[in-house]
C-alpha positions in Angstrom: 18.5 -122.7 -174.1 19.8 -121.9 -177.4 17.8 -120.1 -180.1 17.0 -123.5 -181.7 15.9 -125.1 -178.3 13.5 -122.1 -178.0 12.7 -122.5 -182.0 13.3 -119.1 -182.6 15.1 -118.3 -185.8 19.0 -117.2 -186.0 19.7 -113.5 -187.0 20.9 -114.8 -190.1 17.9 -117.1 -191.3 15.8 -114.1 -190.3 18.1 -111.4 -192.7 17.9 -114.2 -195.7 14.0 -114.8 -195.5 13.7 -110.5 -195.4 15.4 -110.3 -198.3 13.4 -112.9 -200.1 10.1 -110.9 -199.2 11.5 -107.9 -200.5 12.9 -109.4 -203.7 9.6 -111.3 -204.4 7.6 -107.9 -203.9 9.7 -106.0 -206.1 9.2 -108.4 -208.8 5.3 -108.6 -208.4 5.6 -104.4 -208.5 7.8 -104.6 -211.9 5.4 -107.1 -213.3 2.5 -104.6 -212.5 4.2 -101.8 -214.3 5.1 -103.5 -217.4 1.2 -104.3 -217.1 0.0 -100.9 -217.1 2.4 -99.6 -219.1 1.7 -101.1 -222.2 5.4 -102.3 -222.5 4.4 -105.7 -222.8 2.1 -105.2 -225.8 4.5 -103.6 -227.9 6.7 -106.1 -227.9 4.2 -108.5 -228.6 4.5 -107.9 -232.5 3.0 -109.4 -235.3 4.9 -111.8 -237.7 7.9 -110.5 -235.5 10.7 -113.4 -236.0 13.2 -110.4 -235.9 12.6 -110.2 -232.5 14.4 -113.5 -231.4 18.2 -112.7 -230.7 17.6 -109.0 -230.8 20.1 -107.3 -228.7 18.8 -105.8 -225.4 17.4 -102.3 -225.7 17.2 -102.6 -229.9 13.3 -101.8 -230.6 11.2 -104.1 -232.0 9.5 -103.7 -235.2 6.3 -102.0 -235.6 3.1 -104.1 -235.8 1.5 -105.2 -239.1 -0.5 -102.9 -240.7 -3.7 -103.5 -242.5 -3.7 -104.4 -246.3 -3.7 -101.2 -248.9 -6.1 -101.8 -251.8 -4.7 -100.4 -254.9 -6.4 -99.6 -257.7 -6.0 -101.0 -261.2 -4.5 -98.3 -262.4 -2.0 -97.7 -259.7 1.8 -100.0 -260.4 4.8 -100.2 -258.1 7.3 -97.8 -259.5 10.6 -98.0 -257.9 11.6 -99.8 -254.5 14.5 -98.5 -252.1 16.2 -101.1 -249.2 19.5 -99.2 -248.0 21.2 -102.2 -246.2 21.0 -104.0 -249.9 22.1 -101.5 -251.8 18.8 -100.9 -253.8 18.6 -97.3 -253.7 15.0 -96.3 -255.9 15.6 -99.3 -258.6 12.8 -99.1 -261.4 10.2 -101.8 -261.4 8.7 -103.3 -264.4 6.0 -105.8 -265.0 6.5 -109.4 -265.8 5.0 -112.6 -266.5 5.6 -115.8 -265.3 6.9 -118.5 -267.8 5.8 -121.9 -268.2 7.1 -123.5 -264.9 5.4 -120.7 -263.1 8.6 -119.2 -262.3 9.2 -115.2 -263.1 12.5 -114.4 -264.6 14.4 -111.6 -263.9 14.2 -108.5 -266.4 16.8 -108.5 -268.5 18.1 -105.5 -267.7 20.1 -105.8 -264.6 19.5 -102.7 -262.9 15.7 -103.1 -262.6 13.2 -105.3 -260.6 10.4 -107.3 -262.2 7.0 -107.6 -260.5 4.6 -110.6 -260.6 1.7 -108.7 -262.4 -0.6 -111.2 -262.2 -0.2 -111.4 -258.0 -1.0 -108.7 -255.9 0.5 -105.4 -255.7 2.4 -104.7 -252.9 0.3 -103.7 -250.2 -2.3 -105.7 -251.0 -3.4 -108.8 -249.2 -1.3 -112.0 -250.3 1.8 -112.0 -251.4 3.8 -109.8 -253.6 6.7 -111.1 -255.7 9.6 -109.0 -257.2 12.3 -110.6 -258.9 15.7 -109.2 -259.7 19.2 -109.9 -260.9 21.9 -110.6 -258.0 24.9 -110.7 -260.5 25.6 -109.3 -263.3 28.1 -109.6 -266.4 30.9 -107.5 -267.4 30.3 -104.4 -268.7 26.4 -104.7 -267.6 24.9 -102.4 -264.9 25.2 -103.0 -261.5 22.4 -105.9 -260.4 19.8 -104.6 -258.9 19.5 -107.3 -256.3 23.3 -107.5 -256.1 23.7 -107.0 -252.1 20.3 -108.6 -251.3 22.2 -111.6 -249.2 23.3 -108.5 -246.3 19.6 -107.8 -245.4 19.0 -108.5 -241.9 15.2 -108.8 -240.1 13.8 -105.6 -238.8 15.1 -103.4 -241.6 12.5 -101.6 -244.0 11.3 -101.7 -247.6 9.9 -99.0 -249.3 8.1 -98.9 -252.3 7.3 -96.0 -254.4 3.6 -96.5 -256.4 2.3 -94.8 -259.6 -0.2 -92.6 -257.4 2.6 -90.8 -255.4 1.8 -93.3 -252.5 4.5 -95.4 -250.7 3.8 -98.7 -249.2 6.4 -99.8 -246.4 7.3 -103.3 -245.0 9.5 -105.1 -242.4 11.9 -107.6 -243.6 10.8 -110.6 -241.5 13.7 -112.9 -242.8 16.2 -113.9 -245.2 16.9 -117.0 -247.1 19.4 -118.9 -249.1 18.1 -121.9 -251.4 19.7 -123.8 -253.9 18.6 -122.9 -257.5 18.1 -126.7 -258.3 15.9 -127.0 -255.8 14.2 -124.0 -255.3 10.3 -123.9 -255.1 8.9 -120.8 -256.3 5.5 -121.4 -255.2 6.4 -122.1 -251.7 8.5 -119.2 -251.6 5.4 -117.0 -252.2 3.0 -118.8 -250.4 1.5 -116.5 -247.9 2.4 -117.1 -244.3 -0.7 -114.9 -242.3 -3.8 -115.0 -243.8 -5.1 -111.5 -244.3 -1.4 -109.8 -244.0 -0.1 -108.2 -246.6 3.6 -109.3 -247.3 6.4 -109.1 -250.1 8.8 -111.5 -251.4 12.1 -110.4 -252.7 13.9 -112.7 -255.1 17.3 -112.3 -256.2 18.4 -115.1 -259.0 22.2 -116.0 -259.9 23.9 -115.5 -256.2 27.1 -116.9 -256.1 27.8 -117.3 -252.1 31.4 -118.4 -251.3 32.0 -121.9 -249.9 34.0 -124.9 -250.1 35.5 -126.5 -252.9 34.1 -123.5 -254.9 35.9 -121.7 -258.1 37.6 -118.3 -257.4 35.7 -118.4 -253.8 31.8 -118.5 -255.2 30.0 -121.8 -254.9 26.9 -122.9 -257.4 24.6 -120.5 -258.6 21.4 -120.0 -255.3 18.3 -118.0 -254.7 18.0 -115.5 -252.0 14.6 -114.7 -251.0 13.8 -112.0 -248.3 10.7 -112.1 -246.9 8.5 -108.9 -245.4 5.5 -107.3 -244.3 3.4 -104.6 -244.4 3.9 -101.9 -241.8 3.2 -98.6 -242.9 1.2 -96.6 -246.0 2.1 -93.2 -247.3 -0.9 -91.8 -249.4 -0.4 -89.5 -252.1 -0.2 -85.7 -251.5 -3.8 -84.7 -250.7 -4.7 -87.8 -250.8 -6.3 -89.8 -248.0 -4.9 -92.4 -245.8 
């Protein structure tokens, strides 16, 4: 009588069964190591839109930092965003117009802060507006390279008391200027979180049917959230 008649598995079937048992055991042990080592907790970051499509091996942005209250006398002074070509640009206070929108400063090399809203680092969405284009002969626009920013990159804002607040870029969006709604752009995405909106006006993206390789004027909005706070020298964190 052969193996099938006796009800005994063939050698090939036995080998396949052993292979599956070893594979399942290995996956179970690997899952235990991840849970015990905290790897899953490291990747579960708050508001981590940048994690979508991230190449294997690239670290996830850090978790959100609790909001940092600021005394009334403290003001944002300088912003640095290396990838966007913003290296220590000055920040001035601005006021919204009748439509609630904040016009960029007349000077192209500085950024306007919406002083009626939260300060960068406080709970809510702080709003900074700058020029993305510049007239001939004018200083380079502060937000001229804002469309080149990528999720996960860092924004630093130096404050008048010597402290620094750091943000991780969450996403970058381009809007048609005619349909741009500043109220929606500065809406908070996560309650209780300190967020940042960098708005560059006058962007002229290349497009089909444009003149000189540039399309109609658009608005770029970079959104971020607070990830770190460095107190002033001799101060408390």
